N, C-alpha and C positions, 0 to 999 in steps of 0.2 A: 139495775145495777145495784140495789140493797140486796136482792137474792144471791146475786153472784158472790158479793163481798161477806155474805154470812156464811156460804157454803165453803168459801175457801178459809176464814176464819175456823169453822169447825173441823176441817182437813188438818190444818195446820195445828190445832189443839190435841188432835187425836194422833199424828202421828210424832209430835213432841212427847206425849205420854208414854207410847209404844217405846221409843228410843231411851228414855230415861231410866225407866226401870227393867231393861232387858234382862239383867240379871245373869249374864254370861259370864263364868268365871272359867279362868285358863289357869291350867296348872304348869309351872315350868320345873322340871327336876333336873339337876345337873351341879356344876362346882361353881359356887360365887366367886365369878372373877374379881369384882371390885364393888367398893361400897364408898360414894363420896359424902361424907357426912354434911357437908355444906348446902349441898342440893338434893341431898337425899336419894341420889341416884343409884341405882343398883344394876349390875350387870351378872347375868347369869349365864353361864356358857353349859348348853344341853348336852346330853349324851351324842347326839349328832352332829355337834360341835358349832351348832347355832348359836348366836348370841341373843339374849332377850335383853333389851334396856327398858327397865322399869322404875316406878318412883313409888318411894315409901312414903306412908302417910303416918301420921300421929296415932291414928286409931288401930294401925295395923297390929294384929295378933304378933308377938314377937320382935317387935320393932326396937326394943332395948337391947335386944342381942345380936342385930345385925352386924355391927362391927366385928364382933368375935366370930362370926362365920364365914370371913373372908378365908378363900381357900379350900374351905371345906363343901361336902357335897350337901346339897338342901332342896328343900321342896318350896316353892313359891306360889301361893295364889292370888290371883289379881284379876280386876275388873277393869277394863278399858286403860291398861297401862298403870293402873294404880294397886299397889299390893295391898291385900286383906290380911294376908297370914305370911310368915316366913318362918321356917323352922328347920334345924338339922334332920337331913335324912337317914 
């Protein structure tokens, strides 16, 4: 029983580490459709017409200018739905 529990613990730790630092960056380019300052929610309408709903973080590069970019073309990089940078395209 101890051996099975140990193996399960090792596998769980390994999988947790793999998912935590995946580093997959998604780039959305298109028109910044909306920005909600209260919830920090951003909606980017892509060139293909699909909308991406993302969350702006305080550490995001360009976060202070997000409200000024509404209605303009932007480039947004994000990881797991959390914006890492937002800028005018």
